[in-house]
DOFILUM-240368 format. One record per atom (N, C-alpha, C, CB): atom name; residue number from 1; x, y, z; residue in one letter; chain. Coordinates in nm, 4 decimals. Glycine has a CB too. Layout:
<pts>
PT   atomo   num          X          Y          Z   residuo   cadena
PT      CA   NUM          X          Y          Z         A        A
...
</pts>
This chain:
<pts>
PT   atomo   num          X          Y          Z   residuo   cadena
PT       N     1    -0.1484    -3.2334    -0.5799         X        A
PT      CA     1    -0.2667    -3.1564    -0.5427         X        A
PT       C     1    -0.2345    -3.0675    -0.4221         X        A
PT      CB     1    -0.3861    -3.2508    -0.5111         X        A
PT       N     2    -0.1830    -3.1276    -0.3155         X        A
PT      CA     2    -0.1505    -3.0505    -0.1950         X        A
PT       C     2    -0.0389    -2.9506    -0.2257         X        A
PT      CB     2    -0.1084    -3.1448    -0.0789         X        A
PT       N     3     0.0608    -2.9946    -0.3010         X        A
PT      CA     3     0.1724    -2.9059    -0.3341         X        A
PT       C     3     0.1241    -2.7862    -0.4145         X        A
PT      CB     3     0.2805    -2.9819    -0.4123         X        A
PT       N     4     0.0323    -2.8099    -0.5083         X        A
PT      CA     4    -0.0205    -2.7004    -0.5896         X        A
PT       C     4    -0.0936    -2.5993    -0.5024         X        A
PT      CB     4    -0.1144    -2.7542    -0.6985         X        A
PT       N     5    -0.1723    -2.6496    -0.4076         X        A
PT      CA     5    -0.2453    -2.5610    -0.3165         X        A
PT       C     5    -0.1462    -2.4800    -0.2331         X        A
PT      CB     5    -0.3403    -2.6426    -0.2243         X        A
PT       N     6    -0.0396    -2.5434    -0.1858         X        A
PT      CA     6     0.0605    -2.4735    -0.1061         X        A
PT       C     6     0.1275    -2.3635    -0.1869         X        A
PT      CB     6     0.1651    -2.5715    -0.0541         X        A
PT       N     7     0.1558    -2.3917    -0.3142         X        A
PT      CA     7     0.2188    -2.2907    -0.4007         X        A
PT       C     7     0.1257    -2.1720    -0.4186         X        A
PT      CB     7     0.2555    -2.3510    -0.5385         X        A
PT       N     8    -0.0037    -2.2013    -0.4413         X        A
PT      CA     8    -0.1020    -2.0937    -0.4581         X        A
PT       C     8    -0.1118    -2.0115    -0.3300         X        A
PT      CB     8    -0.2409    -2.1513    -0.4961         X        A
PT       N     9    -0.1177    -2.0775    -0.2157         X        A
PT      CA     9    -0.1258    -2.0067    -0.0878         X        A
PT       C     9    -0.0009    -1.9228    -0.0646         X        A
PT      CB     9    -0.1451    -2.1060     0.0278         X        A
PT       N    10     0.1161    -1.9784    -0.0972         X        A
PT      CA    10     0.2419    -1.9056    -0.0789         X        A
PT       C    10     0.2445    -1.7827    -0.1684         X        A
PT      CB    10     0.3631    -1.9965    -0.1090         X        A
PT       N    11     0.1997    -1.7982    -0.2934         X        A
PT      CA    11     0.1980    -1.6862    -0.3874         X        A
PT       C    11     0.1034    -1.5777    -0.3386         X        A
PT      CB    11     0.1568    -1.7336    -0.5277         X        A
PT       N    12    -0.0140    -1.6185    -0.2890         X        A
PT      CA    12    -0.1124    -1.5228    -0.2391         X        A
PT       C    12    -0.0569    -1.4482    -0.1179         X        A
PT      CB    12    -0.2441    -1.5943    -0.2025         X        A
PT       N    13     0.0070    -1.5209    -0.0261         X        A
PT      CA    13     0.0641    -1.4590     0.0933         X        A
PT       C    13     0.1761    -1.3628     0.0549         X        A
PT      CB    13     0.1166    -1.5665     0.1904         X        A
PT       N    14     0.2562    -1.4007    -0.0430         X        A
PT      CA    14     0.3655    -1.3139    -0.0876         X        A
PT       C    14     0.3088    -1.1853    -0.1466         X        A
PT      CB    14     0.4546    -1.3863    -0.1917         X        A
PT       N    15     0.2046    -1.1969    -0.2304         X        A
PT      CA    15     0.1411    -1.0785    -0.2885         X        A
PT       C    15     0.0804    -0.9931    -0.1788         X        A
PT      CB    15     0.0334    -1.1185    -0.3910         X        A
PT       N    16     0.0121    -1.0581    -0.0851         X        A
PT      CA    16    -0.0527    -0.9871     0.0248         X        A
PT       C    16     0.0516    -0.9139     0.1083         X        A
PT      CB    16    -0.1337    -1.0847     0.1130         X        A
PT       N    17     0.1659    -0.9795     0.1313         X        A
PT      CA    17     0.2719    -0.9195     0.2115         X        A
PT       C    17     0.3319    -0.7992     0.1400         X        A
PT      CB    17     0.3809    -1.0226     0.2422         X        A
PT       N    18     0.3477    -0.8104     0.0077         X        A
PT      CA    18     0.4081    -0.7009    -0.0690         X        A
PT       C    18     0.3171    -0.5781    -0.0679         X        A
PT      CB    18     0.4359    -0.7453    -0.2144         X        A
PT       N    19     0.1854    -0.6004    -0.0845         X        A
PT      CA    19     0.0929    -0.4881    -0.0961         X        A
PT       C    19     0.0385    -0.4410     0.0383         X        A
PT      CB    19    -0.0215    -0.5259    -0.1857         X        A
PT       N    20     0.0352    -0.5300     0.1381         X        A
PT      CA    20    -0.0214    -0.4943     0.2684         X        A
PT       C    20     0.0656    -0.5492     0.3818         X        A
PT      CB    20    -0.1657    -0.5478     0.2811         X        A
PT       N    21     0.1887    -0.4995     0.3968         X        A
PT      CA    21     0.2788    -0.5532     0.4994         X        A
PT       C    21     0.2245    -0.5373     0.6404         X        A
PT      CB    21     0.4130    -0.4857     0.4901         X        A
PT       N    22     0.1563    -0.4248     0.6685         X        A
PT      CA    22     0.1057    -0.4015     0.8040         X        A
PT       C    22    -0.0059    -0.5008     0.8364         X        A
PT      CB    22     0.0545    -0.2560     0.8191         X        A
PT       N    23    -0.0994    -0.5163     0.7434         X        A
PT      CA    23    -0.2088    -0.6113     0.7664         X        A
PT       C    23    -0.1552    -0.7527     0.7766         X        A
PT      CB    23    -0.3132    -0.6024     0.6542         X        A
PT       N    24    -0.0534    -0.7832     0.6945         X        A
PT      CA    24     0.0051    -0.9174     0.6978         X        A
PT       C    24     0.0675    -0.9440     0.8343         X        A
PT      CB    24     0.1107    -0.9340     0.5862         X        A
PT       N    25     0.1406    -0.8461     0.8866         X        A
PT      CA    25     0.2045    -0.8643     1.0173         X        A
PT       C    25     0.0996    -0.8818     1.1266         X        A
PT      CB    25     0.2957    -0.7447     1.0499         X        A
PT       N    26    -0.0082    -0.8037     1.1210         X        A
PT      CA    26    -0.1134    -0.8153     1.2224         X        A
PT       C    26    -0.1785    -0.9525     1.2169         X        A
PT      CB    26    -0.2194    -0.7058     1.2033         X        A
PT       N    27    -0.2124    -0.9976     1.0957         X        A
PT      CA    27    -0.2779    -1.1280     1.0828         X        A
PT       C    27    -0.1838    -1.2390     1.1271         X        A
PT      CB    27    -0.3239    -1.1518     0.9376         X        A
PT       N    28    -0.0528    -1.2212     1.1004         X        A
PT      CA    28     0.0440    -1.3233     1.1414         X        A
PT       C    28     0.0514    -1.3293     1.2933         X        A
PT      CB    28     0.1837    -1.2942     1.0816         X        A
PT       N    29     0.0490    -1.2144     1.3585         X        A
PT      CA    29     0.0527    -1.2129     1.5050         X        A
PT       C    29    -0.0715    -1.2811     1.5621         X        A
PT      CB    29     0.0632    -1.0680     1.5576         X        A
PT       N    30    -0.1875    -1.2558     1.4999         X        A
PT      CA    30    -0.3114    -1.3192     1.5468         X        A
PT       C    30    -0.3019    -1.4701     1.5314         X        A
PT      CB    30    -0.4338    -1.2651     1.4694         X        A
PT       N    31    -0.2489    -1.5155     1.4167         X        A
PT      CA    31    -0.2358    -1.6600     1.3936         X        A
PT       C    31    -0.1414    -1.7209     1.4963         X        A
PT      CB    31    -0.1848    -1.6887     1.2502         X        A
PT       N    32    -0.0304    -1.6523     1.5248         X        A
PT      CA    32     0.0662    -1.7043     1.6230         X        A
PT       C    32    -0.0008    -1.7147     1.7603         X        A
PT      CB    32     0.1928    -1.6126     1.6308         X        A
PT       N    33    -0.0798    -1.6131     1.7964         X        A
PT      CA    33    -0.1491    -1.6164     1.9256         X        A
PT       C    33    -0.2465    -1.7337     1.9319         X        A
PT      CB    33    -0.2239    -1.4841     1.9502         X        A
PT       N    34    -0.3197    -1.7561     1.8226         X        A
PT      CA    34    -0.4159    -1.8670     1.8201         X        A
PT       C    34    -0.3438    -2.0008     1.8315         X        A
PT      CB    34    -0.5002    -1.8630     1.6909         X        A
PT       N    35    -0.2272    -2.0116     1.7673         X        A
PT      CA    35    -0.1534    -2.1375     1.7723         X        A
PT       C    35    -0.0977    -2.1628     1.9124         X        A
PT      CB    35    -0.0396    -2.1367     1.6694         X        A
PT       N    36    -0.0675    -2.0548     1.9848         X        A
PT      CA    36    -0.0115    -2.0712     2.1188         X        A
PT       C    36    -0.1163    -2.1222     2.2174         X        A
PT      CB    36     0.0467    -1.9391     2.1682         X        A
PT       N    37    -0.2441    -2.0954     2.1906         X        A
PT      CA    37    -0.3477    -2.1374     2.2850         X        A
PT       C    37    -0.3807    -2.2842     2.2744         X        A
PT      CB    37    -0.4721    -2.0572     2.2639         X        A
</pts>
């Protein structure tokens, strides 16, 4: 169950990265900032 969800999330992120690299990079930076706090 968890593995299937991870695969779906990975596939979605890969598609998102391919079609929207700039937005993906921005969202990744925001996530990194949130994790640092």
